[in-house]
Each structure stands twice: as C-alpha cells, then as structure tokens.
N, C-alpha and C positions, 0 to 999 in steps of 0.2 A: 729108604735104602741108604746105608752109610758105607762108603768105600773106605777101607783102611788106608792110612797115610802111606804105608809101605808100598801098597799097590799103585797109588798115584805117583809116588816117587820113581818107582821102577818104570812105569809107563812113560813118564816125562824123560827119563834117561834113555829109554829105548827110542822114543820119538826123536830125541836129539841125535842119536847115532844114525837112525834111518834117514833123517833130514840131511845129515852131513854126507852120507853115501849117495843118496839120490841126487842131491845138488851137485856133487862133484862128478859123478859118473853119468848121470842121465841128463839133467837139466843143462849143465854147462856144455855138453856136446851137442844136444839137440837145439838149444836156443842160447848161445853165448851172451846175447844182449840181455836176456832175462835175468841172469845172475848179477848183471851190473846195475840193474835198476835200483835196488836197495839191498845192502848186505851189512853183515856185522862180522868182525874178527875179534876173538877173545884170546888173551894171553894171560896165563897164570905163572908167576915167577915165585919159586921157593928156593931155599938155599941148596937143595939137592939137584935142581935143574929147572926146566921150564916146560910148560904145556902150552903149545900153540895150536889152537883150533883153527882150521882153515876157514876162509871166508865162506859164509853160507848166506843165501838169499833170504831176506826177511819175508818175502811172499810165501816161500815154502815153509820156513821155520815157524812163523806166527800166523800167516794168512790162512793157510790150509786148515790148521786146527781151529781157528776162529770160525771159519766157514762150516766145518763139521759140527762144531758146538752149536752154531746157529740153527743148523738143520735138525740137530738132536732136540733143541729146545722149542721148536715150532709146535704150537698147540694143534696137532693134527686132528684131534677128536672134535674140537669146537673152534674152528678158525674164525668165527665171528665174535668171540668173547674178548673184549678189549682188556679185561682184567688179567686174563691169562697171557695175552700178548705183552702187557706191561711187566708181568712177573718174568716172562721169558727174556725180555730185554734186560731187566735188572740182573738176572742170573748170567746173561751173556756178557755184561759189562764187568761183572765181579772179578774175573781173572785179570782183566786189563788193569783195573784199579789197583789190585794187589801187586801186580808187576811194577807199576809205577811206585808203589810204596816200597818195594824191594830196592829199586834204584835210589829212592830217596833215603833209605836206611844206609846204603853204601856212601852216599854223598855226605850224610850227617856224620857217619863214623869217621870219614876222612877229615871233615871240617873240625870235629872235636879234637882229632889228633893235631892238626895244624895249629889250632888255638892253644893247646896245652903242651906241645912238645918241648917248650923251653923249661917246663917244670919236671920233665922226665929225666932220669939218669942217662948217661951216655950209652950204657949197656942196653937199657930198655929201648932207646932210640935205634940202636943198631939192629936189635931184634925186630922192631916194628918196620924198619926199612928193608929188611932182608926179604920180606914177603911183599908181593905186589900183584895187583890184578889190573888189567887194562882192557877196555873194549873200544873198538873203532868202528864207527858207523859211516858208511859211504853211500852216496847216491850218484849213479852214473860215473863212477870213478872219482868223484869229488869227495874228499874226506871232510864231512861237515861237523862231526862230533867225536871227540876222543875223551874217554873217562879213564883216569888213572888214579890208583889209590894204593895205600900200603895195607898193613895187617888190620888196621881198624876199619878201613873200607871193606876189606874182605870179611871181617866179622859182621859188619853191618849188612853186607850182601847175603851172608849165610842166614842171618836172622830174617832178613826180608824175604829170601827164597823159601824159608820155612813157612812164613806167613802166607806166601803165594801158594805154596803147595797145600797147606792146611786149610786156609780160609778161602783162597781164590779158586783153585781147581777142585779141591775136595768139597768145598761148600756148594758147588754147582750140582754135584751128584747126590746130595742129601735127599732130594725129592726125585721121584720118578717124573718124567715129562708127562704133560697132559695129553 
C-alpha cells in the first residue's frame, strides 16, 4: 500500500494544527507543568511579515505520533517473530532519522551561506538575509538550543522536510503492518 505524498503532507499539517490547538487550550490549562517539560517555538520571517508559531510541547507534537506509530507497527499476528519486531523497529526509527536529516540539511544550507557569502553580490546577500527561520527548544523554561538561519537554511529545511515526508513518513506506510 503506497500512500500519496499529498495525503501524508496534509496529514502532517493537520496534525500540527491539532497539536497547537490541543496544547494551547487543553494541555496548558489541565497540566501547565506538562507544557514546560520540553517545547519548541518556531518563527518564520519573510519580507512581508512574520509567522510566529506558539510554543508547543514536544511530548504532544512528536511523542504521541511516535507512540501511535509504534502501536501501528507492532506485529500483532505473530508477536514471537523477532524478524518482524526488527522490521517494525526499523520502520519506527525511519521518520526520526529523516527528521534529523531535515535539520542537518538546514544547518548545512546555512553553513554553506556563511562560508560563501563574501562571494555573493550585496543584492543577493540582502535577499538571503530578508528571509529567516528560527526554532527555539526549551526544557523546563530553560532555553537550551536556538537554531537560526537565512534563506539557505530555509531552502535546506524545505528539502529536508520533503525527504522526511517522502522517505520518513511515507516510507513507513509502504507496507501494511504484520
């Protein structure tokens, strides 16, 4: 069974919207300390304005889908078969690895810009610096990682997210679970 990439992309965008709403209206009111455990804030700056996504807990944003994926991939028909457990674990790790690749593409894109920006014209540098994306990761209110980048990081992130959707998430659903 092959799921079209558009379906996967719409499902991921829908999940992001649901996670933002549930985190903001349900989790933060029911358990305020739960949203402070680990969270991410994303800001996209373009010449026309900026898009600031509110802080969302990583447990809800990433943990719940990974738990659901783990339950989906469990070999229910033959729980004693170690080969099927190995395949399920490989498929479960696949989106995580491609998400790391997406972040690495963004870092690589920004690094290439920083190394080569002296060879770019001033107009190209102005355009490259007019766009930016930043992600701030916090744990218990402590900001432990901030990633910032310009247009090259944004392009690297777009390529990486394409690979994440195509090979990471879409690759999991190529086979039906055992």
